[in-house]
PLY file of the C-alpha trace (Angstrom):
ply
format ascii 1.0
element vertex 273
property float x
property float y
property float z
element edge 272
property int vertex1
property int vertex2
end_header
0.00 0.00 0.00
1.35 3.46 -0.92
1.95 5.83 1.94
-0.31 8.89 2.02
1.42 12.24 2.43
-0.06 15.65 3.13
1.07 19.25 3.01
0.84 21.60 5.95
0.31 25.27 5.22
1.30 27.49 8.15
-0.17 31.00 8.12
1.15 33.91 10.19
-0.17 37.46 10.53
-3.47 39.27 10.87
-6.03 36.80 12.27
-8.97 38.34 10.43
-7.16 37.89 7.11
-6.19 34.34 8.06
-9.84 33.55 8.84
-10.79 34.75 5.36
-8.14 32.45 3.89
-9.38 29.53 6.00
-12.91 30.06 4.70
-11.64 30.20 1.13
-9.63 26.98 1.50
-12.44 25.19 3.35
-13.58 23.36 0.22
-10.06 22.32 -0.76
-8.50 21.46 2.60
-8.87 18.41 4.81
-8.81 20.42 8.04
-6.98 22.94 10.20
-5.55 23.61 13.64
-5.32 26.89 15.53
-2.15 27.62 17.49
-0.99 30.64 19.52
1.30 32.06 16.85
0.08 30.49 13.62
-2.71 28.56 11.93
-2.11 25.29 10.07
-4.25 24.15 7.16
-3.79 20.65 5.74
-4.18 19.45 2.15
-3.57 16.34 0.11
-0.06 16.60 -1.33
-1.31 16.94 -4.91
-2.77 20.35 -4.00
0.58 22.11 -3.50
0.73 24.01 -6.80
-2.90 25.13 -6.56
-2.44 26.29 -2.96
0.70 28.27 -3.87
-1.10 29.90 -6.78
-3.99 31.13 -4.62
-1.69 32.24 -1.81
0.16 34.54 -4.22
-3.13 36.02 -5.41
-4.51 36.60 -1.90
-1.20 37.94 -0.60
-1.73 40.99 -2.81
-4.73 42.12 -0.73
-4.44 40.33 2.63
-1.80 40.65 5.35
-0.15 37.28 6.03
3.02 35.21 5.67
3.21 31.49 5.05
5.29 28.39 4.58
4.44 24.94 3.24
5.96 21.66 4.39
5.42 18.03 3.44
3.96 15.94 6.25
4.58 12.23 5.91
2.06 9.72 7.17
4.17 8.40 10.02
4.69 11.94 11.37
1.02 12.89 11.25
0.05 11.99 14.79
3.31 13.35 16.19
2.47 16.70 14.62
-0.96 16.66 16.24
0.45 15.66 19.64
2.57 18.81 19.61
-0.52 21.00 19.19
-3.51 19.19 20.72
-4.24 20.49 24.22
-7.49 20.08 26.21
-10.29 22.46 25.23
-12.85 23.58 27.83
-16.24 24.49 26.33
-19.25 25.84 28.18
-19.94 24.88 31.79
-19.04 21.19 31.85
-17.48 19.96 28.59
-13.81 19.31 27.95
-12.32 17.89 24.75
-9.11 15.95 25.29
-6.76 13.94 23.06
-7.10 10.17 23.18
-3.76 9.76 24.97
-4.66 12.12 27.87
-5.45 9.87 30.86
-5.56 12.57 33.54
-7.77 15.48 32.43
-11.45 15.10 33.32
-14.65 17.12 33.53
-18.34 16.42 34.01
-18.52 15.65 30.29
-15.16 14.42 28.97
-14.84 13.73 25.25
-11.81 11.96 23.82
-10.76 12.60 20.23
-8.09 10.83 18.20
-6.58 13.22 15.66
-6.96 11.66 12.26
-7.61 12.63 8.70
-11.10 13.60 9.78
-10.81 16.95 11.50
-12.79 18.21 14.44
-11.06 18.43 17.80
-12.83 21.35 19.46
-10.00 23.75 18.67
-11.64 25.40 15.69
-13.99 28.26 16.50
-16.96 26.77 14.64
-16.71 23.44 16.49
-16.44 25.36 19.76
-19.56 27.41 18.97
-21.58 24.39 17.85
-20.76 22.52 21.06
-21.66 25.56 23.16
-25.11 25.66 21.53
-25.60 21.91 21.83
-24.91 22.11 25.56
-27.72 24.66 25.90
-30.20 22.76 23.72
-29.91 19.02 24.39
-32.14 17.16 26.82
-32.52 13.46 27.59
-35.39 13.19 25.08
-33.54 14.93 22.22
-33.01 13.42 18.80
-30.01 14.91 16.96
-28.84 14.86 13.34
-25.18 15.75 12.69
-24.68 16.64 9.01
-21.06 16.41 7.86
-19.94 14.69 11.05
-16.24 14.31 10.13
-14.43 13.11 13.27
-17.81 12.67 14.95
-17.11 15.26 17.63
-20.56 16.88 17.49
-22.43 13.57 17.35
-20.33 12.25 20.25
-20.88 15.44 22.24
-24.62 15.20 21.64
-24.73 11.64 22.96
-22.48 12.43 25.91
-24.79 15.32 26.83
-27.62 12.79 27.06
-29.41 12.92 23.71
-31.69 9.93 23.25
-31.00 9.34 19.53
-28.10 10.61 17.41
-27.62 10.12 13.66
-24.40 11.17 11.90
-24.02 11.70 8.15
-20.72 11.97 6.24
-19.79 11.41 2.57
-15.97 11.53 2.98
-14.58 8.00 2.97
-11.45 9.17 4.81
-13.53 10.12 7.85
-15.17 6.76 8.52
-12.33 4.97 10.32
-11.58 8.00 12.50
-15.28 8.47 13.31
-15.64 4.84 14.34
-12.51 4.98 16.51
-13.65 8.14 18.28
-17.04 6.58 18.98
-15.27 3.51 20.41
-12.90 5.40 22.75
-15.88 7.32 24.15
-17.66 4.02 24.90
-20.46 4.82 22.47
-20.18 1.86 20.11
-23.61 1.07 18.58
-25.08 4.15 20.26
-24.70 6.54 17.31
-26.05 5.61 13.87
-23.62 6.48 11.07
-24.66 6.99 7.43
-22.12 7.19 4.62
-24.18 9.61 2.56
-24.16 13.00 0.84
-25.69 15.59 3.19
-27.33 17.35 0.23
-29.11 14.12 -0.72
-30.28 13.41 2.82
-34.05 13.92 3.12
-34.97 12.94 6.71
-35.26 15.99 8.95
-37.67 14.97 11.73
-35.24 15.59 14.59
-35.36 17.90 17.59
-31.94 19.31 16.70
-29.98 19.43 13.44
-26.36 20.62 13.44
-24.34 21.38 10.31
-20.74 22.50 10.73
-19.87 22.58 7.06
-18.53 25.17 4.64
-20.60 28.11 3.41
-21.23 26.75 -0.08
-22.75 23.52 1.25
-24.83 25.41 3.82
-26.28 27.62 1.08
-27.39 24.51 -0.80
-28.60 22.85 2.39
-30.85 25.66 3.65
-33.67 25.11 1.11
-33.78 21.43 2.17
-34.39 22.53 5.77
-37.18 25.04 5.20
-39.99 22.63 6.16
-38.17 21.07 9.11
-39.57 21.62 12.60
-36.10 21.17 14.12
-33.94 23.63 15.98
-31.04 24.02 13.52
-27.42 25.00 14.17
-25.57 26.36 11.13
-21.85 27.06 11.40
-18.70 26.99 9.33
-19.49 30.62 8.49
-17.57 33.87 8.79
-19.04 36.97 10.41
-18.92 38.64 6.98
-21.37 35.97 5.75
-24.00 36.92 8.33
-26.20 39.35 6.34
-26.22 37.14 3.26
-27.03 33.97 5.22
-29.85 35.81 7.04
-31.43 36.74 3.71
-31.21 33.15 2.45
-32.74 31.86 5.68
-35.59 34.36 5.53
-36.24 33.46 1.91
-36.64 29.85 3.04
-38.91 30.61 6.01
-36.15 30.19 8.60
-35.76 32.63 11.46
-32.46 33.25 13.26
-33.09 32.87 17.01
-29.52 33.07 18.27
-26.19 34.28 16.91
-22.84 33.41 18.52
-19.45 34.71 17.46
-15.88 33.64 18.24
-13.16 35.68 16.53
-14.31 36.03 12.91
-16.48 32.88 12.92
-20.19 32.60 13.72
-22.82 30.00 14.53
-26.56 30.55 14.00
-29.48 28.82 15.67
-32.45 28.92 13.30
-35.93 27.42 13.10
-38.97 27.37 10.85
-41.05 30.54 11.29
-44.44 28.84 10.88
0 1
1 2
2 3
3 4
4 5
5 6
6 7
7 8
8 9
9 10
10 11
11 12
12 13
13 14
14 15
15 16
16 17
17 18
18 19
19 20
20 21
21 22
22 23
23 24
24 25
25 26
26 27
27 28
28 29
29 30
30 31
31 32
32 33
33 34
34 35
35 36
36 37
37 38
38 39
39 40
40 41
41 42
42 43
43 44
44 45
45 46
46 47
47 48
48 49
49 50
50 51
51 52
52 53
53 54
54 55
55 56
56 57
57 58
58 59
59 60
60 61
61 62
62 63
63 64
64 65
65 66
66 67
67 68
68 69
69 70
70 71
71 72
72 73
73 74
74 75
75 76
76 77
77 78
78 79
79 80
80 81
81 82
82 83
83 84
84 85
85 86
86 87
87 88
88 89
89 90
90 91
91 92
92 93
93 94
94 95
95 96
96 97
97 98
98 99
99 100
100 101
101 102
102 103
103 104
104 105
105 106
106 107
107 108
108 109
109 110
110 111
111 112
112 113
113 114
114 115
115 116
116 117
117 118
118 119
119 120
120 121
121 122
122 123
123 124
124 125
125 126
126 127
127 128
128 129
129 130
130 131
131 132
132 133
133 134
134 135
135 136
136 137
137 138
138 139
139 140
140 141
141 142
142 143
143 144
144 145
145 146
146 147
147 148
148 149
149 150
150 151
151 152
152 153
153 154
154 155
155 156
156 157
157 158
158 159
159 160
160 161
161 162
162 163
163 164
164 165
165 166
166 167
167 168
168 169
169 170
170 171
171 172
172 173
173 174
174 175
175 176
176 177
177 178
178 179
179 180
180 181
181 182
182 183
183 184
184 185
185 186
186 187
187 188
188 189
189 190
190 191
191 192
192 193
193 194
194 195
195 196
196 197
197 198
198 199
199 200
200 201
201 202
202 203
203 204
204 205
205 206
206 207
207 208
208 209
209 210
210 211
211 212
212 213
213 214
214 215
215 216
216 217
217 218
218 219
219 220
220 221
221 222
222 223
223 224
224 225
225 226
226 227
227 228
228 229
229 230
230 231
231 232
232 233
233 234
234 235
235 236
236 237
237 238
238 239
239 240
240 241
241 242
242 243
243 244
244 245
245 246
246 247
247 248
248 249
249 250
250 251
251 252
252 253
253 254
254 255
255 256
256 257
257 258
258 259
259 260
260 261
261 262
262 263
263 264
264 265
265 266
266 267
267 268
268 269
269 270
270 271
271 272
């Protein structure tokens, strides 16, 4: 079997400009990590020329520096171990790496860094979890669209949701999702569907959460207009707010809550009727 390699793009500079870049690369990348002095975005190694091309274009109008390095498969988890620290979210949730045996909270969620991203470090994951903590009860049914690492589905179940379904089309995410479910002792307690979120047509849940990129959310919103669910939409920049509001209103969805962390936002919306 051929070894899989990736490239790591490190961005330095104005955080607002870096957030704009992260949103732009969201469709092309396989994930990101936020550090104190820089942001890393990861890509398949065949993307290097395309990434360099777009960086040169954006560098003409945004304030940032960068470097790109090849990350070999065997060094992948070592790279994550250098950067993955516990993340405290809300009143009782903490996200910890799978190898951390000491850190605990009322709700402790273990995540194995893999090629499916979602560790609680990114602002949109943080915001989604904060809303889930406020919304979930023991009778809740939850749909996680674009589950990736499974962090939001796992969080939902750990918070006490009765039923949780997780949907993901990316083949690379499945093994990591299953492992994260296992290390949180939730095997057979979350239903996973290898499916395109835009083709999914079952929306009779108490809560639907979609932490996906803006382009997918724009296509997803019309599918949600008849749902009676409380819906969390994130993966959006603050600059997207006015446009997303208009699209929601056009599809009979009302924004009930708006959270922001740095330049990223999460919206809680529901059907107006």
